[in-house]
MIZA-823844 format. One record per residue: residue in three letters; x, y, z of N, C-alpha, C in turn. Coordinates in steps of 0.05 Angstrom, whole numbers, padded with zeros to 5 digits, always signed. Layout:
AlaXYZXYZXYZ;...
***
This chain:
Met+04324+01151+01258+04299+01137+01253+04288+01146+01226;Cys+04267+01134+01217+04253+01142+01192+04224+01145+01200;Gly+04214+01170+01200+04187+01176+01209+04169+01186+01187;Arg+04179+01192+01164+04163+01201+01141+04178+01195+01115;Tyr+04162+01189+01094+04175+01185+01068+04156+01190+01046;Ala+04166+01189+01021+04150+01195+00998+04152+01173+00977;Leu+04131+01170+00961+04132+01151+00939+04114+01162+00917;His+04126+01172+00896+04109+01184+00874+04120+01177+00846;Ala+04137+01156+00845+04147+01147+00819+04124+01136+00802;His+04128+01135+00776+04108+01124+00757+04105+01094+00763;Pro+04080+01084+00762+04076+01055+00768+04092+01037+00750;Asp+04097+01044+00725+04113+01027+00707+04142+01025+00717;Val+04152+01047+00728+04179+01047+00739+04181+01029+00763;Ile+04160+01031+00780+04159+01014+00804+04158+00985+00797;Ala+04141+00978+00778+04138+00950+00769+04164+00938+00759;Leu+04178+00954+00743+04204+00945+00732+04225+00941+00753;Gln+04227+00961+00771+04248+00960+00791+04244+00938+00812;Phe+04218+00933+00819+04212+00914+00840+04204+00887+00831;Gly+04205+00882+00805+04200+00856+00794+04171+00848+00797;Leu+04152+00866+00794+04124+00860+00797+04112+00851+00770;Pro+04092+00834+00770+04081+00824+00745+04066+00845+00729;Ala+04057+00866+00742+04042+00888+00728+04046+00913+00744;Ala+04041+00936+00730+04043+00962+00744+04022+00963+00766;Pro+04030+00971+00790+04011+00971+00812+03992+00995+00811;Gln+03969+00991+00823+03950+01012+00826+03959+01029+00850;Met+03967+01054+00845+03978+01070+00866+03973+01100+00860;Lys+03971+01115+00881+03970+01144+00878+03995+01156+00889;Pro+04004+01179+00878+04028+01192+00888+04025+01199+00918;Arg+04046+01193+00933+04046+01200+00961+04071+01217+00967;Phe+04067+01239+00981+04088+01258+00986+04095+01261+01016;Asn+04080+01248+01033+04084+01250+01062+04071+01227+01076;Ile+04082+01203+01072+04072+01179+01085+04080+01180+01114;Ala+04060+01176+01132+04065+01179+01161+04056+01154+01176;Pro+04067+01150+01200+04059+01126+01216+04029+01124+01219;Thr+04020+01100+01220+03992+01091+01223+03976+01094+01197;Gln+03988+01105+01176+03974+01106+01150+03979+01081+01134;Gln+03962+01075+01115+03965+01053+01097+03985+01061+01075;Ala+04003+01043+01068+04023+01048+01047+04031+01022+01035;Pro+04043+01022+01011+04049+00997+00997+04076+00985+01006;Val+04076+00959+01005+04101+00944+01008+04101+00922+00987;Val+04125+00911+00981+04128+00888+00963+04136+00865+00981;Arg+04121+00843+00978+04127+00819+00994+04123+00794+00977;Ile+04128+00771+00988+04124+00746+00974+04097+00734+00981;Asp+04081+00728+00960+04054+00717+00965+04056+00687+00969;Pro+04033+00674+00975+04033+00645+00980+04043+00629+00956;Gly+04041+00640+00932+04051+00626+00908+04080+00632+00902;His+04094+00644+00921+04122+00650+00919+04129+00671+00898;Lys+04110+00688+00892+04114+00710+00874+04113+00737+00889;Arg+04125+00757+00877+04125+00784+00890+04097+00796+00887;Glu+04087+00808+00908+04061+00821+00907+04063+00849+00919;Trp+04045+00866+00910+04042+00894+00919+04019+00893+00939;Ala+04024+00902+00964+04004+00900+00984+04003+00926+01000;Gln+03979+00934+01009+03976+00958+01025+03974+00949+01055;Leu+03993+00959+01071+03994+00953+01099+03994+00978+01115;Arg+03990+00976+01141+03991+00999+01158+04018+01002+01171;Trp+04029+01026+01170+04056+01031+01180+04055+01032+01211;Gly+04070+01014+01223+04071+01012+01252+04065+00983+01260;Leu+04086+00967+01264+04082+00938+01267+04069+00931+01293;Ile+04048+00915+01292+04035+00904+01315+04043+00875+01318;Pro+04058+00867+01338+04065+00839+01341+04040+00821+01343;Ser+04042+00797+01332+04019+00780+01332+04008+00773+01360;Trp+04026+00774+01380+04018+00767+01407+04008+00791+01423;Ser+04009+00815+01412+04002+00839+01428+03972+00839+01434;Lys+03965+00847+01458+03937+00851+01466+03927+00879+01460;Asp+03945+00897+01454+03938+00925+01450+03948+00934+01423;Pro+03931+00938+01403+03941+00946+01376+03953+00974+01375;Ser+03948+00990+01395+03959+01017+01395+03990+01017+01397;Ile+04001+00994+01404+04031+00992+01406+04043+00997+01378;Gly+04028+00992+01357+04038+00995+01330+04048+01024+01324;Ala+04035+01044+01336+04043+01071+01331+04071+01077+01340;Arg+04082+01060+01358+04109+01064+01368+04129+01045+01355;Met+04119+01027+01339+04136+01006+01326+04140+01012+01297;Ile+04147+01036+01290+04150+01043+01261+04178+01036+01251;Asn+04198+01034+01268+04225+01027+01261+04235+01004+01278;Ala+04252+00988+01266+04266+00966+01280+04296+00970+01276;Arg+04311+00970+01297+04340+00974+01295+04353+00949+01284;Ala+04370+00953+01264+04384+00930+01252+04401+00915+01273;Glu+04411+00929+01292+04429+00917+01312+04415+00897+01330;Thr+04388+00900+01334+04373+00884+01353+04349+00870+01341;Val+04344+00874+01315+04319+00864+01303+04316+00833+01305;Ala+04339+00819+01305+04337+00790+01306+04331+00779+01333;Gln+04335+00796+01354+04330+00787+01382+04306+00800+01395;Lys+04298+00823+01386+04276+00837+01400+04250+00823+01396;Pro+04235+00816+01418+04211+00801+01416+04190+00812+01396;Ala+04188+00838+01395+04168+00851+01377+04174+00846+01348;Phe+04199+00841+01341+04207+00839+01312+04218+00813+01304;Arg+04228+00796+01322+04244+00773+01314+04229+00753+01297;Asn+04203+00748+01302+04188+00729+01286+04185+00740+01257;Ala+04178+00765+01255+04175+00777+01228+04202+00777+01214;Phe+04224+00782+01228+04250+00782+01216+04257+00755+01204;Arg+04248+00734+01218+04254+00707+01208+04237+00699+01184;Arg+04211+00708+01184+04192+00696+01165+04178+00716+01147;Arg+04177+00742+01155+04159+00760+01140+04174+00786+01135;Arg+04192+00785+01115+04207+00809+01107+04195+00821+01082;Cys+04197+00847+01078+04186+00860+01055+04204+00883+01046;Leu+04198+00893+01022+04211+00917+01012+04191+00940+01015;Val+04201+00963+01024+04185+00987+01027+04194+01006+01005;Pro+04179+01009+00983+04187+01028+00962+04186+01057+00971;Ala+04205+01073+00962+04206+01101+00968+04221+01116+00946;Asp+04215+01142+00943+04230+01160+00927+04249+01176+00944;Gly+04243+01179+00969+04259+01195+00988+04246+01192+01015;Tyr+04262+01199+01035+04252+01199+01063+04259+01226+01076;Tyr+04244+01233+01096+04248+01258+01110+04262+01254+01136;Glu+04279+01272+01143+04292+01272+01169+04294+01301+01179;Trp+04295+01304+01205+04296+01331+01216+04322+01337+01230;Lys+04332+01362+01227+04357+01370+01239+04352+01397+01253;Val+04361+01399+01278+04358+01424+01293+04376+01446+01281;Glu+04364+01467+01273+04378+01490+01261+04366+01516+01273;Gly+04383+01532+01285+04373+01557+01296+04351+01554+01317;Gly+04352+01532+01332+04333+01528+01353+04307+01515+01344;Arg+04305+01507+01319+04280+01494+01309+04288+01470+01291;Lys+04269+01452+01288+04274+01429+01272+04268+01434+01243;Gln+04288+01431+01226+04285+01436+01197+04283+01409+01183;Pro+04261+01404+01168+04259+01379+01153+04277+01379+01128;Tyr+04289+01356+01123+04304+01351+01099+04293+01327+01084;Leu+04294+01328+01058+04288+01306+01041+04313+01293+01032;Leu+04316+01267+01037+04340+01252+01029+04331+01232+01007;Gln+04345+01233+00985+04338+01216+00962+04363+01210+00946;Phe+04362+01190+00928+04384+01186+00910+04388+01211+00893;Ala+04413+01218+00888+04419+01241+00872+04406+01238+00844;Ser+04402+01214+00835+04390+01209+00809+04360+01212+00809;Gly+04348+01212+00833+04319+01215+00836+04304+01189+00833;Glu+04318+01167+00828+04304+01141+00824+04294+01130+00850;Pro+04273+01114+00849+04263+01102+00874+04282+01081+00885;Phe+04278+01073+00910+04295+01053+00922+04278+01037+00942;Ala+04290+01016+00952+04276+00998+00971+04288+01000+00999;Met+04271+01005+01018+04279+01004+01046+04272+00976+01057;Ala+04289+00965+01074+04284+00939+01086+04261+00941+01105;Gly+04241+00923+01102+04218+00924+01120+04211+00896+01131;Leu+04195+00897+01152+04184+00872+01164+04154+00876+01165;Trp+04139+00854+01161+04110+00857+01163+04099+00835+01182;Glu+04075+00841+01192+04063+00823+01212+04033+00823+01209;Gln+04020+00802+01219+03991+00799+01220+03982+00799+01249;Trp+03961+00815+01254+03950+00816+01281+03920+00812+01278;Arg+03909+00795+01295+03880+00790+01294+03867+00799+01320;Ser+03846+00815+01317+03831+00825+01341+03815+00803+01354;Pro+03806+00807+01378+03788+00787+01392+03764+00781+01375;Glu+03755+00800+01358+03732+00795+01341+03738+00781+01315;Gly+03764+00776+01311+03773+00761+01288+03781+00778+01264;Glu+03782+00805+01268+03789+00823+01246+03820+00823+01242;Leu+03829+00819+01218+03857+00817+01212+03869+00844+01204;Thr+03891+00852+01216+03905+00876+01209+03934+00869+01201;Glu+03943+00879+01179+03971+00874+01170+03986+00900+01172;Thr+04010+00899+01184+04026+00922+01190+04055+00918+01183;Tyr+04070+00939+01183+04099+00937+01176+04115+00957+01191;Ala+04141+00952+01192+04161+00970+01204+04185+00972+01185;Ile+04200+00993+01186+04223+00998+01170+04248+00993+01187;Val+04267+00978+01177+04292+00972+01191+04312+00995+01187;Thr+04324+01004+01209+04343+01026+01207+04371+01017+01216;Thr+04391+01032+01207+04419+01026+01214+04433+01053+01218;Glu+04460+01052+01222+04475+01076+01225+04475+01091+01198;Ala+04473+01117+01200+04473+01133+01176+04502+01135+01165;Ala+04503+01139+01138+04529+01141+01125+04528+01163+01104;Gly+04551+01174+01097+04552+01194+01076+04536+01219+01082;Thr+04522+01229+01062+04506+01253+01065+04485+01251+01087;Ala+04473+01227+01089+04452+01223+01109+04462+01228+01138;Arg+04487+01223+01142+04498+01226+01169+04500+01255+01177;Gln+04501+01273+01158+04501+01302+01164+04475+01311+01176;Ile+04454+01296+01171+04427+01303+01180+04419+01289+01205;His+04424+01263+01207+04415+01246+01229+04434+01222+01232;Glu+04435+01211+01256+04454+01189+01261+04443+01162+01251;Arg+04417+01161+01245+04405+01136+01235+04393+01141+01207;Met+04390+01119+01192+04377+01120+01166+04364+01093+01161;Pro+04346+01091+01142+04335+01064+01135+04356+01047+01123;Val+04353+01021+01127+04370+01002+01112+04361+01003+01083;Ile+04379+01011+01065+04373+01012+01036+04383+00987+01023;Leu+04367+00974+01007+04374+00949+00994+04380+00954+00965;Ala+04403+00944+00956+04410+00944+00927+04391+00925+00913;Gln+04385+00931+00888+04366+00914+00873+04375+00885+00872;Pro+04400+00878+00868+04408+00850+00868+04403+00836+00894;Asp+04399+00851+00916+04395+00839+00942+04365+00836+00949;Tyr+04347+00845+00932+04319+00843+00939+04310+00815+00946;Glu+04318+00796+00929+04308+00768+00933+04320+00756+00958;Ala+04345+00762+00964+04357+00752+00989+04343+00763+01013;Trp+04335+00788+01012+04320+00800+01035+04292+00787+01037;Leu+04279+00784+01015+04252+00773+01016+04251+00744+01023;Ser+04270+00728+01013+04267+00699+01016+04292+00685+01027;Gly+04314+00699+01031+04338+00686+01039+04337+00676+01068;Ser+04355+00657+01074+04355+00645+01100+04373+00660+01120;Asp+04390+00678+01110+04409+00692+01127+04411+00721+01118;Pro+04391+00738+01125+04390+00765+01115+04407+00785+01132;Val+04419+00775+01154+04433+00793+01172+04454+00809+01158;Glu+04468+00797+01139+04490+00810+01125+04481+00834+01109;Leu+04455+00836+01103+04444+00858+01088+04439+00883+01105;Leu+04440+00879+01131+04433+00901+01150+04458+00918+01155;Arg+04466+00934+01135+04490+00950+01138+04485+00978+01127;Pro+04501+00997+01135+04498+01024+01125+04502+01025+01095;Trp+04488+01043+01082+04488+01044+01053+04514+01056+01042;Thr+04526+01042+01023+04551+01052+01011+04549+01053+00980;Gly+04524+01051+00970+04520+01051+00941+04517+01079+00930;Ala+04498+01082+00912+04494+01107+00898+04491+01130+00918;Ala+04501+01154+00910+04501+01177+00927+04473+01187+00934;Phe+04470+01195+00959+04445+01208+00968+04449+01238+00967;Ser+04428+01252+00962+04428+01281+00965+04409+01288+00987;Ala+04413+01312+00999+04395+01322+01021+04390+01351+01016;Arg+04365+01358+01018+04357+01386+01015+04335+01394+01034;Arg+04336+01419+01042+04316+01429+01061+04290+01432+01046;Val+04268+01424+01060+04241+01425+01048+04222+01440+01066;Ser+04199+01445+01055+04178+01460+01069+04171+01447+01096;Pro+04167+01464+01117+04157+01453+01142+04129+01442+01140;Arg+04116+01444+01117+04090+01432+01112+04090+01402+01118;Val+04114+01390+01113+04116+01361+01117+04114+01354+01147;Asn+04117+01373+01165+04114+01367+01193+04087+01356+01201;Ser+04067+01363+01186+04040+01354+01193+04031+01331+01174;Pro+04023+01308+01185+04013+01286+01168+03988+01293+01153;Arg+03975+01315+01160+03951+01324+01145+03957+01331+01117;Phe+03982+01339+01112+03990+01348+01085+04004+01325+01070;Asp+03994+01319+01047+04006+01298+01030+04003+01306+01001;Asp+04019+01326+00994+04017+01338+00967+04045+01347+00958;Pro+04048+01354+00932+04074+01361+00922+04088+01385+00936;Gln+04072+01402+00949+04084+01424+00963+04102+01415+00986;Cys+04099+01390+00995+04117+01380+01016+04145+01378+01006;Leu+04149+01376+00980+04176+01374+00968+04189+01400+00962;Glu+04174+01422+00965+04185+01448+00958+04210+01455+00974;Glu+04230+01465+00959+04256+01471+00972+04253+01495+00990;Ala+04267+01493+01013+04265+01514+01033+04291+01529+01038;Gly+04309+01529+01018+04334+01543+01022+04358+01524+01019;Ser+04382+01534+01024+04406+01519+01020+04411+01499+01043;Gly+04425+01478+01037+04432+01457+01056+04453+01440+01045;Pro+04460+01417+01058+04480+01399+01047+04473+01390+01019;Ala+04492+01390+01001+04486+01385+00973+04486+01355+00966;Gly+04501+01339+00980+04501+01310+00974+04529+01300+00971;Gly+04531+01273+00970+04557+01261+00967+04556+01232+00975;
***
């Protein structure tokens, strides 16, 4: 699964990579956690890419209880097209979730050690996402998202059996607007990922600062 990630690239870099008309207003994030607001890139009504702040944890439009969103942070690639909670969003409301790296935990010495997984180059990347709109009985609109996951590959598999679906830049448009995105839901085989042990500070969503990235000793080097 993917339960935490970071996004702290320069806004100009984000705008260029994600095809945005202008550099987005954003603050560096080092420990994005479920139920928090975070940015996604999606298609606006004018068919252009837009930067939007949504809440992580998808609430299906038909749900009577919005608290379900806290459990809907990931959608499995193998079932996303059929699962009632995700299938409508998969057909009509797909998005890119920008990240510099994501965190995963591995049991070592009887405790869970957090790792940061990122491109060896350090450049940001896009995770495949779905977004949804939910309206309360009082008419208040909430927009939420989930990250699609698949089988882990390469270095990521040394840490956890699942990883986010990573999209190559040429595939962004097909994911956002294509009629048949299923073929994009595959394990990542592109640029090498690296993995390194980081501070247990990241265990708590209360902490969202550069110290979350501090190295905590030796671990898998990457590949």
